[in-house]
ROSE-4610 file (N, C-alpha, C; in Angstrom, 1 decimal, always signed):
// ROSE-4610
residu = [M/M/M/A/A/A/F/F/F/Q/Q/Q/T/T/T/E/E/E/Y/Y/Y/R/R/R/F/F/F/K/K/K/L/L/L/P/P/P/R/R/R/G/G/G/Y/Y/Y/V/V/V/D/D/D/P/P/P/E/E/E/G/G/G/N/N/N/L/L/L/H/H/H/R/R/R/D/D/D/G/G/G/V/V/V/M/M/M/R/R/R/L/L/L/A/A/A/T/T/T/A/A/A/K/K/K/D/D/D/E/E/E/I/I/I/V/V/V/P/P/P/L/L/L/Q/Q/Q/D/D/D/Y/Y/Y/R/R/R/V/V/V/Q/Q/Q/G/G/G/N/N/N/R/R/R/A/A/A/Y/Y/Y/L/L/L/V/V/V/V/V/V/I/I/I/L/L/L/L/L/L/S/S/S/R/R/R/V/V/V/I/I/I/T/T/T/K/K/K/L/L/L/G/G/G/D/D/D/I/I/I/K/K/K/Y/Y/Y/I/I/I/D/D/D/T/T/T/E/E/E/T/T/T/I/I/I/E/E/E/N/N/N/L/L/L/F/F/F/S/S/S/T/T/T/D/D/D/L/L/L/A/A/A/Y/Y/Y/L/L/L/Q/Q/Q/E/E/E/F/F/F/Y/Y/Y/R/R/R/K/K/K/I/I/I/N/N/N/E/E/E/E/E/E/G/G/G/S/S/S/P/P/P/R/R/R/V/V/V/H/H/H/A/A/A/K/K/K/C/C/C/P/P/P/K/K/K/C/C/C/E/E/E/N/N/N/E/E/E/F/F/F/D/D/D/I/I/I/D/D/D/L/L/L/V/V/V/T/T/T/G/G/G/Q/Q/Q/V/V/V/I/I/I/A/A/A/A/A/A/P/P/P/A/A/A/E/E/E/G/G/G/A/A/A/E/E/E/G/G/G/G/G/G/E/E/E/G/G/G/R/R/R/V/V/V/G/G/G/Q/Q/Q/G/G/G/G/G/G]
num = [1/1/1/2/2/2/3/3/3/4/4/4/5/5/5/6/6/6/7/7/7/8/8/8/9/9/9/10/10/10/11/11/11/12/12/12/13/13/13/14/14/14/15/15/15/16/16/16/17/17/17/18/18/18/19/19/19/20/20/20/21/21/21/22/22/22/23/23/23/24/24/24/25/25/25/26/26/26/27/27/27/28/28/28/29/29/29/30/30/30/31/31/31/32/32/32/33/33/33/34/34/34/35/35/35/36/36/36/37/37/37/38/38/38/39/39/39/40/40/40/41/41/41/42/42/42/43/43/43/44/44/44/45/45/45/46/46/46/47/47/47/48/48/48/49/49/49/50/50/50/51/51/51/52/52/52/53/53/53/54/54/54/55/55/55/56/56/56/57/57/57/58/58/58/59/59/59/60/60/60/61/61/61/62/62/62/63/63/63/64/64/64/65/65/65/66/66/66/67/67/67/68/68/68/69/69/69/70/70/70/71/71/71/72/72/72/73/73/73/74/74/74/75/75/75/76/76/76/77/77/77/78/78/78/79/79/79/80/80/80/81/81/81/82/82/82/83/83/83/84/84/84/85/85/85/86/86/86/87/87/87/88/88/88/89/89/89/90/90/90/91/91/91/92/92/92/93/93/93/94/94/94/95/95/95/96/96/96/97/97/97/98/98/98/99/99/99/100/100/100/101/101/101/102/102/102/103/103/103/104/104/104/105/105/105/106/106/106/107/107/107/108/108/108/109/109/109/110/110/110/111/111/111/112/112/112/113/113/113/114/114/114/115/115/115/116/116/116/117/117/117/118/118/118/119/119/119/120/120/120/121/121/121/122/122/122/123/123/123/124/124/124/125/125/125/126/126/126/127/127/127/128/128/128/129/129/129/130/130/130/131/131/131/132/132/132/133/133/133/134/134/134/135/135/135/136/136/136/137/137/137/138/138/138/139/139/139/140/140/140]
x = [+116.6/+115.7/+114.9/+113.8/+113.0/+112.7/+112.3/+111.8/+110.6/+111.0/+109.3/+108.5/+107.3/+106.1/+105.5/+104.7/+103.7/+104.3/+103.5/+104.0/+102.5/+102.7/+101.8/+101.5/+100.7/+100.2/+99.1/+98.9/+97.9/+97.5/+96.2/+95.7/+95.6/+96.1/+95.5/+94.3/+93.6/+91.8/+91.2/+91.3/+90.8/+89.4/+89.0/+87.9/+86.8/+85.7/+84.3/+83.5/+83.3/+82.4/+80.8/+80.1/+78.7/+78.1/+78.5/+77.7/+78.5/+79.3/+80.0/+81.1/+81.4/+82.9/+84.4/+85.7/+86.5/+87.4/+88.1/+89.2/+90.6/+91.7/+92.7/+93.6/+94.1/+95.3/+95.1/+96.4/+96.2/+97.3/+97.3/+98.4/+98.3/+99.4/+99.9/+101.1/+100.4/+101.5/+102.5/+103.3/+104.2/+103.4/+103.6/+102.6/+103.2/+102.6/+103.0/+103.2/+103.5/+103.3/+102.2/+101.1/+99.9/+98.7/+99.4/+98.3/+98.5/+99.7/+99.7/+98.9/+99.3/+98.8/+97.4/+96.3/+95.5/+93.9/+94.1/+93.9/+93.9/+94.6/+94.7/+93.7/+93.4/+91.9/+90.4/+90.5/+89.2/+88.9/+87.5/+86.7/+86.6/+86.6/+86.8/+88.2/+89.3/+90.3/+90.8/+90.0/+89.9/+89.2/+88.3/+87.2/+87.9/+88.7/+89.4/+90.6/+91.6/+92.9/+93.0/+92.2/+92.9/+92.2/+91.3/+90.3/+91.9/+92.6/+94.0/+94.4/+94.6/+95.0/+93.7/+92.5/+91.5/+91.3/+91.6/+92.0/+93.2/+93.6/+95.6/+95.7/+95.3/+94.6/+94.3/+93.0/+92.1/+92.6/+93.2/+94.1/+95.4/+95.8/+97.3/+96.8/+95.8/+95.7/+95.0/+95.5/+95.2/+94.5/+94.8/+93.8/+93.7/+92.2/+91.9/+91.0/+91.7/+90.7/+90.4/+88.8/+88.3/+87.2/+87.9/+87.2/+88.0/+87.1/+87.3/+88.0/+87.1/+87.4/+87.7/+88.8/+88.8/+88.7/+87.2/+86.9/+87.5/+87.0/+87.0/+86.0/+84.6/+84.1/+84.3/+85.1/+85.8/+87.1/+87.8/+88.8/+88.3/+86.8/+86.4/+85.6/+85.6/+85.0/+86.2/+87.0/+88.5/+88.3/+88.7/+89.0/+89.8/+89.9/+91.4/+92.5/+92.8/+93.8/+94.5/+93.5/+94.1/+94.1/+93.8/+93.8/+95.3/+95.4/+96.7/+98.1/+97.6/+98.9/+98.7/+97.8/+98.5/+98.5/+98.8/+99.3/+100.9/+101.0/+102.5/+103.0/+102.3/+102.9/+103.1/+102.3/+102.0/+103.7/+103.7/+105.3/+106.4/+106.2/+107.4/+107.6/+107.0/+107.2/+107.6/+107.0/+107.4/+108.3/+108.6/+109.5/+111.1/+110.9/+111.9/+112.5/+111.6/+111.7/+111.3/+111.4/+110.9/+110.8/+109.2/+108.8/+109.8/+110.0/+110.6/+110.0/+110.2/+110.1/+110.9/+111.4/+112.5/+111.8/+112.7/+112.6/+113.5/+113.6/+114.5/+114.0/+115.0/+114.8/+114.8/+113.8/+113.2/+114.4/+114.9/+115.9/+117.5/+117.8/+119.3/+119.8/+118.1/+118.1/+119.0/+119.2/+119.7/+118.7/+118.9/+118.0/+118.3/+117.1/+117.4/+116.1/+116.5/+114.8/+114.5/+113.5/+112.9/+112.0/+112.3/+112.0/+110.7/+109.6/+108.3/+107.5/+108.7/+108.5/+108.4/+109.8/+110.4/+110.8/+110.6/+110.6/+112.3/+112.8/+114.1/+114.5/+115.6/+116.1/+117.2/+117.2/+118.3/+119.0/+120.4/+121.1/+121.0/+121.7/+121.9/+123.6/+124.0/+125.1/+126.0/+127.2/+127.7/+127.9/+128.0/+128.7/+129.9/+129.9/+131.0/+131.2/+130.8/+131.1/+130.5/+130.8/+130.7/+130.0/+128.9/+128.3/+127.0/+126.2/+125.0/+124.6/+123.5/+123.2/+123.5/+123.4/+124.2/+122.9/+122.8/+121.6/+121.9/+121.3/+121.6/+120.6/+120.8/+119.2/+118.8/+117.2/+116.1/+116.4/+115.8/+116.1/+116.8/+117.0/+117.8/+118.8]
y = [-15.9/-15.5/-16.3/-16.5/-17.1/-16.7/-17.8/-17.2/-16.3/-15.4/-14.9/-15.1/-15.6/-15.9/-14.9/-14.2/-13.0/-11.6/-10.6/-9.3/-8.5/-7.7/-6.6/-5.3/-5.3/-3.7/-3.1/-2.0/-1.3/-0.4/-0.7/-0.4/+1.3/+1.7/+3.2/+4.1/+3.0/+3.6/+3.0/+1.3/+0.3/+0.0/-1.1/-2.1/-1.8/-1.5/-0.9/-2.0/-2.7/-4.0/-3.6/-4.6/-4.6/-3.4/-3.2/-2.7/-1.4/-1.2/+0.5/+0.2/-0.6/-0.3/-0.6/+0.5/+0.6/-0.7/-1.5/-2.1/-1.7/-1.2/-0.9/-1.6/-2.8/-3.1/-4.9/-5.3/-6.7/-7.1/-8.6/-9.5/-10.1/-10.6/-11.4/-12.4/-13.5/-14.7/-14.8/-15.5/-15.4/-16.9/-16.5/-17.8/-18.6/-19.8/-21.5/-21.8/-22.5/-23.3/-23.2/-24.3/-24.5/-23.0/-22.0/-20.8/-20.0/-20.3/-19.6/-21.1/-22.3/-23.0/-23.2/-23.5/-23.7/-22.7/-21.2/-20.3/-20.3/-21.2/-21.5/-22.3/-23.0/-24.1/-23.6/-22.7/-22.3/-21.3/-21.6/-21.4/-19.8/-19.1/-17.5/-17.2/-17.5/-17.1/-17.7/-18.7/-19.3/-18.5/-17.9/-16.8/-15.6/-15.3/-13.8/-13.8/-13.8/-13.7/-13.2/-11.2/-10.7/-11.4/-11.8/-12.6/-13.6/-13.8/-14.3/-13.8/-12.6/-12.2/-11.8/-11.6/-11.6/-13.2/-13.9/-15.1/-15.7/-15.2/-15.3/-14.2/-13.3/-12.5/-12.9/-13.3/-14.1/-15.5/-16.0/-16.8/-16.3/-15.2/-15.0/-14.1/-13.5/-12.2/-13.1/-13.1/-13.9/-13.2/-11.9/-10.9/-9.4/-9.3/-7.5/-7.0/-6.2/-5.4/-6.7/-6.7/-7.8/-8.7/-9.0/-9.8/-11.0/-12.1/-13.1/-14.2/-13.8/-14.8/-13.8/-14.0/-13.1/-14.1/-13.4/-14.7/-13.6/-14.2/-13.8/-12.1/-12.2/-10.9/-10.0/-10.1/-9.1/-8.5/-9.0/-8.6/-8.1/-8.0/-8.0/-6.5/-6.3/-5.0/-3.9/-4.5/-3.1/-2.0/-0.9/+0.1/+0.0/+0.0/-0.4/+0.2/+1.3/+1.9/+0.6/+0.1/-1.0/-2.2/-2.5/-3.5/-3.7/-2.3/-2.3/-1.9/-1.6/-1.4/-2.9/-4.0/-5.1/-6.0/-5.7/-6.5/-6.1/-4.9/-4.6/-5.0/-5.0/-5.5/-7.3/-7.6/-9.6/-9.7/-8.9/-8.9/-8.8/-7.6/-7.4/-8.3/-8.9/-10.2/-11.3/-11.4/-12.9/-13.2/-11.9/-11.6/-11.4/-10.3/-9.5/-9.6/-10.1/-10.4/-9.5/-8.6/-7.7/-6.5/-5.8/-4.7/-3.7/-2.8/-1.6/-0.5/+0.6/+1.9/+3.0/+3.1/+4.2/+5.6/+6.7/+8.0/+8.8/+9.8/+11.0/+12.3/+12.5/+13.2/+15.0/+15.6/+16.8/+17.8/+17.5/+18.2/+18.2/+17.1/+16.7/+16.4/+16.0/+15.4/+13.9/+13.1/+11.9/+10.8/+10.3/+8.9/+7.5/+7.0/+5.8/+5.0/+3.6/+2.9/+2.7/+2.4/+2.3/+0.5/-0.1/-1.7/-1.1/-1.7/-1.2/-2.6/-3.7/-4.2/-4.0/-3.5/-3.3/-1.6/-1.1/+0.6/+1.5/-0.1/+0.5/+1.1/+2.2/+2.9/+2.1/+1.7/+1.0/+2.0/+2.0/+2.8/+2.4/+3.3/+3.0/+2.8/+2.2/+2.0/+3.3/+3.6/+4.8/+4.6/+5.7/+6.0/+5.0/+4.3/+3.5/+2.4/+2.4/+1.5/-0.2/-1.1/-2.4/-3.2/-4.4/-5.1/-4.2/-4.9/-4.3/-2.9/-3.0/-2.1/-2.3/-1.8/-1.6/-0.8/-1.5/-0.9/+0.4/+1.4/+2.5/+2.8/+4.0/+4.1/+4.7/+5.1/+5.6/+7.1/+7.8/+9.2/+9.7/+10.7/+11.1/+11.9]
z = [+229.0/+228.5/+227.8/+227.7/+227.0/+225.4/+224.7/+223.0/+223.3/+222.7/+222.1/+221.3/+221.7/+220.6/+220.6/+221.7/+221.6/+221.5/+221.3/+220.9/+221.1/+221.9/+222.1/+221.6/+220.9/+220.1/+220.6/+219.8/+219.8/+219.0/+218.6/+217.2/+217.0/+216.0/+215.7/+215.8/+215.6/+216.2/+216.8/+216.9/+217.7/+216.9/+217.5/+217.3/+218.1/+217.3/+218.2/+218.0/+218.9/+219.2/+218.6/+218.9/+218.6/+219.9/+221.1/+221.9/+222.0/+221.3/+221.5/+222.1/+222.5/+223.0/+222.4/+222.7/+222.1/+222.5/+221.7/+222.1/+221.4/+221.7/+221.1/+221.6/+222.5/+223.2/+223.0/+222.2/+221.9/+221.8/+221.1/+221.3/+220.3/+219.3/+218.2/+218.6/+218.2/+218.4/+216.9/+217.3/+215.7/+215.0/+213.8/+212.8/+212.5/+212.5/+212.3/+211.1/+210.4/+209.1/+208.8/+209.7/+209.7/+209.0/+210.2/+210.2/+208.8/+208.2/+206.8/+205.9/+206.0/+204.7/+204.8/+205.9/+205.9/+205.7/+205.7/+205.2/+203.6/+202.7/+201.2/+201.1/+202.1/+201.2/+201.4/+202.6/+202.6/+201.0/+200.6/+200.0/+199.6/+200.6/+200.6/+200.2/+200.7/+199.7/+198.1/+198.3/+196.6/+195.8/+196.6/+195.5/+195.6/+196.6/+196.7/+197.8/+196.8/+197.3/+198.7/+198.3/+199.4/+200.9/+200.9/+202.0/+202.9/+202.2/+203.2/+204.8/+204.2/+205.2/+206.4/+206.1/+207.2/+208.3/+207.6/+208.3/+208.8/+208.3/+208.7/+210.2/+210.0/+211.4/+212.9/+211.8/+213.0/+213.6/+213.4/+213.4/+214.6/+214.1/+215.2/+216.2/+216.4/+217.1/+218.4/+219.7/+220.7/+221.5/+221.4/+222.6/+221.8/+222.1/+221.4/+222.5/+223.6/+224.3/+225.3/+225.5/+226.5/+225.5/+224.2/+223.4/+223.9/+224.3/+224.0/+223.0/+222.0/+220.8/+219.4/+218.8/+218.0/+216.4/+215.7/+214.3/+213.4/+212.1/+210.9/+211.3/+211.5/+211.8/+212.5/+213.9/+214.2/+213.2/+212.2/+211.3/+210.3/+210.2/+208.7/+209.0/+210.6/+211.0/+211.4/+211.2/+211.8/+210.7/+211.1/+210.1/+209.3/+208.3/+207.3/+207.5/+208.8/+208.8/+210.0/+210.8/+211.9/+211.1/+210.1/+209.1/+208.5/+207.9/+207.4/+208.3/+209.9/+210.7/+211.2/+211.1/+211.8/+210.8/+209.5/+208.2/+208.5/+208.8/+208.7/+210.1/+211.3/+212.4/+212.3/+211.4/+211.5/+210.6/+209.7/+208.8/+209.4/+210.1/+210.8/+212.4/+212.9/+214.2/+213.1/+211.8/+211.3/+210.4/+209.9/+208.7/+209.6/+210.2/+210.9/+212.0/+212.8/+214.1/+215.0/+216.0/+216.9/+215.9/+216.1/+215.2/+215.4/+214.7/+215.3/+214.2/+214.7/+214.0/+213.8/+212.5/+212.3/+212.6/+213.5/+213.7/+214.0/+213.9/+213.5/+215.3/+215.8/+216.9/+216.5/+216.5/+215.9/+216.7/+217.8/+218.3/+217.6/+218.0/+217.1/+215.9/+215.5/+214.3/+214.0/+215.0/+214.7/+214.5/+214.0/+213.3/+213.9/+214.4/+215.5/+215.0/+215.5/+215.7/+216.8/+217.0/+218.5/+218.2/+219.1/+219.3/+219.8/+219.1/+219.5/+220.8/+220.9/+222.0/+223.6/+223.5/+224.5/+225.0/+223.4/+223.9/+223.8/+223.6/+223.5/+222.4/+222.3/+221.2/+221.0/+219.6/+219.2/+218.1/+218.5/+218.0/+216.3/+215.1/+214.3/+213.7/+212.9/+213.1/+212.5/+212.9/+212.4/+211.3/+210.3/+209.1/+208.5/+208.0/+207.7/+208.4/+209.5/+210.5/+209.8/+210.4/+209.8/+210.8/+210.8/+211.8/+211.9/+213.0/+213.1/+214.0/+215.0/+215.1/+216.9/+217.9/+219.2/+219.6/+221.1/+221.9/+222.9/+223.0/+223.4/+224.4/+225.5/+226.7/+225.8/+226.4/+226.3/+225.5/+224.6/+224.7/+223.0/+222.9/+221.5/+221.6]
């Protein structure tokens, strides 16, 4: 199995381009050291540290709907909900590995994680059990 460097995502609201088209599906690649260092030299980041995320996301998002080139203007025009989602997605794939979300079954109240890349349900370790998480099938 090849090492995964790109992860698909779906924006909660979506980016509306200048023509009014909505773009929600995208791809983000893993960040390199250069991706995190180069923006620090940018005058916009030196003037406002919060701008770092705009430049960083414009470097690692490789696809967003039909848009061919993702630049800082694209990221600047995202809805704040989508920007927050992408920041968390970035953190998860670069710091934790595969992004996952914690969920609870409304019927049986079992808690589990869902791998957002594969859709696989990842079982939480049994109480008192040592070791990591085991994979289980879909469902709760």
